C-alpha positions in Angstrom: -11.4 97.7 -151.0 -11.3 94.4 -149.2 -12.9 91.5 -151.0 -15.6 89.5 -149.3 -14.8 85.8 -148.4 -17.3 84.6 -151.1 -15.5 86.5 -153.8 -12.2 85.1 -152.7 -13.7 81.6 -152.8 -14.8 82.1 -156.4 -11.4 83.5 -157.5 -9.6 80.6 -155.8 -11.9 78.0 -157.4 -11.5 79.5 -160.9 -7.7 79.6 -160.4 -7.6 75.9 -159.2 -9.9 74.8 -162.1 -7.8 76.7 -164.6 -4.8 74.8 -163.4 -6.6 71.5 -164.2 -8.1 72.4 -167.5 -7.7 75.0 -170.2 -11.3 76.1 -170.2 -13.4 77.0 -167.2 -17.1 77.9 -167.3 -19.5 79.1 -164.7 -21.1 75.6 -164.6 -17.7 74.1 -163.6 -17.4 76.6 -160.7 -21.0 75.8 -159.6 -20.3 72.0 -159.7 -17.0 72.4 -157.9 -18.4 74.5 -155.1 -21.9 73.0 -155.0 -23.5 76.4 -155.5 -26.5 77.2 -157.7 -25.9 78.5 -161.3 -27.6 81.9 -160.4 -25.3 82.4 -157.4 -22.2 81.8 -159.6 -23.6 84.0 -162.4 -24.1 86.8 -159.9 -20.5 86.4 -158.5 -19.0 86.2 -162.0 -20.8 89.5 -162.8 -19.3 91.1 -159.7 -15.8 89.8 -160.3 -16.0 91.1 -163.9 -17.2 94.5 -162.6 -14.2 94.6 -160.3 -11.8 93.9 -163.1 -10.7 90.5 -161.8 -12.4 88.2 -164.4 -13.2 88.1 -168.1 -15.7 86.0 -169.9 -15.4 85.4 -173.6 -18.2 85.0 -176.1 -18.2 81.3 -175.5 -18.7 81.7 -171.8 -15.2 80.7 -170.8 -13.8 82.4 -167.7 -10.3 83.9 -167.5 -8.8 85.7 -164.6 -7.3 89.1 -165.4 -3.7 89.7 -164.3 -5.0 91.3 -161.1 -7.5 88.5 -160.6 -4.9 85.8 -161.1 -2.5 87.5 -158.6 -5.2 87.7 -156.0 -6.3 84.1 -156.6 -2.7 82.9 -156.4 -2.3 84.7 -153.1 -5.5 83.2 -151.7 -4.5 79.7 -152.9 -1.0 80.1 -151.3 -2.6 80.9 -148.0 -4.8 77.9 -148.3 -2.0 75.5 -149.1 0.4 76.9 -146.5 -2.2 76.9 -143.7 -3.3 73.4 -144.7 0.3 72.1 -144.6 0.8 73.8 -141.2 -2.2 72.2 -139.6 -1.3 68.8 -141.0 2.2 69.2 -139.7 0.7 69.8 -136.3 -1.2 66.5 -136.6 -4.6 67.6 -137.9 -6.1 65.2 -140.3 -6.1 66.3 -144.0 -9.9 66.8 -144.3 -10.1 69.0 -141.1 -6.9 70.8 -142.0 -8.1 71.8 -145.4 -11.5 72.8 -144.2 -10.1 74.9 -141.3 -7.5 76.5 -143.7 -10.3 77.5 -146.0 -11.9 79.4 -143.2 -8.7 80.9 -141.8 -7.2 82.0 -145.1 -9.9 84.8 -145.5 -9.3 86.4 -142.1 -5.6 86.0 -141.2 -3.6 89.2 -141.5 -0.7 89.5 -143.9 1.6 89.9 -140.9 0.6 86.7 -139.3 0.5 84.8 -142.5 3.9 85.9 -143.6 5.3 85.0 -140.1 3.8 81.5 -140.5 5.2 81.1 -144.0 8.7 82.3 -142.9 8.6 79.9 -139.9 7.6 77.0 -142.1 10.3 77.8 -144.7 12.9 78.1 -142.0 12.1 74.8 -140.4 11.8 73.0 -143.7 15.4 73.9 -144.7 16.7 73.1 -141.2 15.2 69.6 -141.3 16.6 68.8 -144.8 
């Protein structure tokens, strides 16, 4: 089943925050995204139900193996698309905002073609 954009945003945020600190809580996600605590709590419940996220007795969030793989994939799309747009001359703020929207809708075929193109041209220019 395809995940909704909001679920992907939560996974990506938890992944990014977990790269910055060892312990991530729902309040950290809410603060980072600017969302309400009840919205984050609902999303956390749904992600847990889908087997993508665990919460320990202290309230710390941890991505499952499947959740982490999905989050890494989303984050990779975000970073590759941001880099592509900046390479085309788009300012960083606009590029990251647009990449955030595009990452949820681009097909795997198109994304893989963009990624391959960027890797090819990076090695040729070195």
